[in-house]
C-alpha positions in Angstrom: -0.2 0.1 -0.2 1.4 3.4 -1.0 0.2 6.4 0.6 -3.4 4.6 1.0 -4.1 3.4 -2.2 -3.6 -0.5 -2.5 -2.1 -2.6 -5.3 -5.3 -3.9 -6.0 -7.1 -0.7 -6.5 -4.0 0.9 -8.5 -4.5 -2.0 -10.9 -8.0 -1.0 -11.2 -7.4 2.5 -12.0 -4.8 1.2 -14.4 -7.4 -0.9 -16.4 -9.8 1.5 -16.0 -12.1 -0.5 -13.3 -12.1 1.9 -10.8 -15.4 3.1 -9.0 -15.8 6.6 -9.7 -15.6 7.5 -6.0 -11.9 5.6 -6.2 -11.4 7.0 -9.2 -11.6 10.7 -8.4 -9.8 10.4 -5.0 -6.6 8.4 -6.9 -6.8 11.2 -9.5 -6.9 14.1 -6.6 -4.1 12.6 -4.6 -1.7 12.0 -7.9 -2.2 15.8 -8.2 -0.5 16.5 -5.2 2.0 13.7 -4.8 5.0 13.5 -6.8 5.9 10.4 -6.0 3.1 8.5 -6.7 2.9 10.5 -9.9 5.7 9.0 -11.1 4.9 5.3 -9.7 1.9 5.6 -11.6 3.5 6.7 -14.8 5.9 3.6 -14.4 3.1 1.3 -13.7 0.8 2.6 -16.7 4.3 2.4 -19.0 4.6 -1.4 -17.9 0.9 -1.9 -18.1 0.5 -0.7 -21.4 3.7 -2.8 -22.6 2.3 -5.7 -21.4 -1.1 -5.0 -23.2 1.1 -4.4 -26.3 3.1 -7.6 -25.6 0.5 -9.8 -24.9 -1.6 -8.8 -28.2 1.4 -9.3 -30.4 1.9 -12.5 -28.7 -1.6 -13.6 -29.5 -1.1 -12.3 -33.1 1.4 -14.7 -33.7 0.2 -17.7 -32.1 -2.9 -17.7 -33.7 -3.8 -21.4 -34.9 -5.7 -21.7 -38.4 -9.4 -22.8 -37.7 -8.5 -25.7 -40.0 -6.1 -26.8 -38.0 -7.7 -25.7 -34.7 -10.6 -28.3 -35.9 -8.3 -31.1 -36.8 -6.6 -31.0 -33.3 -10.1 -30.9 -31.5 -11.3 -34.1 -33.5 -8.2 -36.2 -32.7 -9.1 -35.1 -28.6 -12.7 -35.8 -30.0 -11.9 -39.6 -30.8 -9.5 -40.3 -27.8 -12.3 -39.1 -25.2 -15.1 -41.0 -26.9 -13.0 -44.2 -26.4 -13.8 -44.6 -23.0 -17.1 -45.5 -21.7 -18.7 -43.3 -19.1 -19.6 -46.4 -16.7 -15.9 -47.0 -16.6 -14.3 -43.3 -16.1 -12.1 -43.0 -13.4 -11.4 -39.6 -11.6 -8.0 -39.7 -13.4 -9.5 -39.4 -16.5 -11.9 -36.6 -15.6 -8.8 -34.8 -14.6 -7.1 -35.4 -18.0 -10.3 -34.4 -19.6 -10.5 -30.9 -17.7 -6.6 -30.4 -18.5 -7.1 -30.9 -22.3 -10.1 -28.7 -22.1 -7.9 -25.7 -20.4 -5.6 -26.6 -23.6 -8.0 -26.2 -26.0 -9.3 -23.3 -24.3 -5.4 -21.5 -23.8 -4.8 -20.7 -27.7 -8.1 -18.6 -27.9 -8.2 -17.0 -24.6 -5.0 -17.5 -22.8 -4.2 -19.5 -19.9 -5.2 -17.6 -17.1 -8.6 -16.9 -18.6 -8.9 -20.7 -19.6 -8.3 -21.8 -16.0 -11.0 -19.2 -14.5 -13.4 -20.3 -17.7 -13.2 -23.7 -16.1 -13.2 -23.3 -12.4 -16.5 -20.7 -13.0 -17.9 -23.3 -14.8 -17.7 -26.0 -12.1 -18.5 -23.5 -9.8 -21.8 -22.7 -11.2 -22.8 -26.2 -11.7 -24.0 -29.3 -9.8 -19.6 -30.0 -9.1 -19.8 -26.4 -7.3 -15.8 -26.9 -7.8 -13.5 -28.0 -10.4 -12.1 -30.4 -7.8 -15.2 -32.1 -7.5 -16.1 -32.6 -11.3 -17.1 -36.2 -11.2 -19.0 -38.6 -13.8 -22.3 -37.9 -12.4 -22.1 -34.1 -13.0 -19.5 -33.6 -15.8 -22.7 -33.3 -18.3 -24.2 -30.2 -16.5 -20.4 -28.8 -15.9 -19.7 -29.3 -19.8 -22.9 -27.7 -20.3 -21.8 -24.8 -18.5 -18.5 -24.5 -19.9 -19.8 -24.4 -23.3 -22.6 -21.3 -22.4 -19.3 -19.3 -21.1 -17.1 -20.3 -23.9 -20.1 -19.0 -26.4 -20.4 -16.1 -24.6 -16.2 -15.4 -24.7 -15.4 -17.1 -27.9 -18.7 -17.5 -30.2 -20.6 -20.7 -30.7 -18.3 -22.1 -33.2 -15.4 -22.8 -30.8 -17.9 -23.4 -28.2 -19.6 -26.4 -29.9 -16.1 -27.5 -30.6 -15.8 -27.5 -26.6 -19.1 -29.1 -26.1 -17.7 -31.5 -28.8 -15.0 -32.0 -27.0 -15.8 -32.8 -23.7 -18.7 -35.3 -24.5 -18.1 -38.7 -23.1 
């Protein structure tokens, strides 16, 4: 914490997510505090550089739709070879990892992990660690809905297909 401004508040301010009251408080402080102004400028420059670098990295790591579809088809084929009644928790874990790997190139590794956790939290499983064969389908439906909102229906249908038992 620097001068009553937490790290989270700085991040929200830099990302444009600060509530109007917090934004006003930080801006008023910046006017009168050279140390915080310099700190803000450094953070803003670093934040801008990170955004530019991540955007550039995404542009260079885009996978063509044809290639992505072929990769997903291969995974779907592997997933379907296991019958639902013989599914182990280890297999569920492997499927979760497989789904995360499919989401990562599209929305980034951190967002992919958060999407999986959110899908679990709002399904009967209630947590990623509690996803089991008996609650897999509701989890997958939730994941598909979230993916559709983030990436569009085409990619969401691929995720739905990938996760079918």
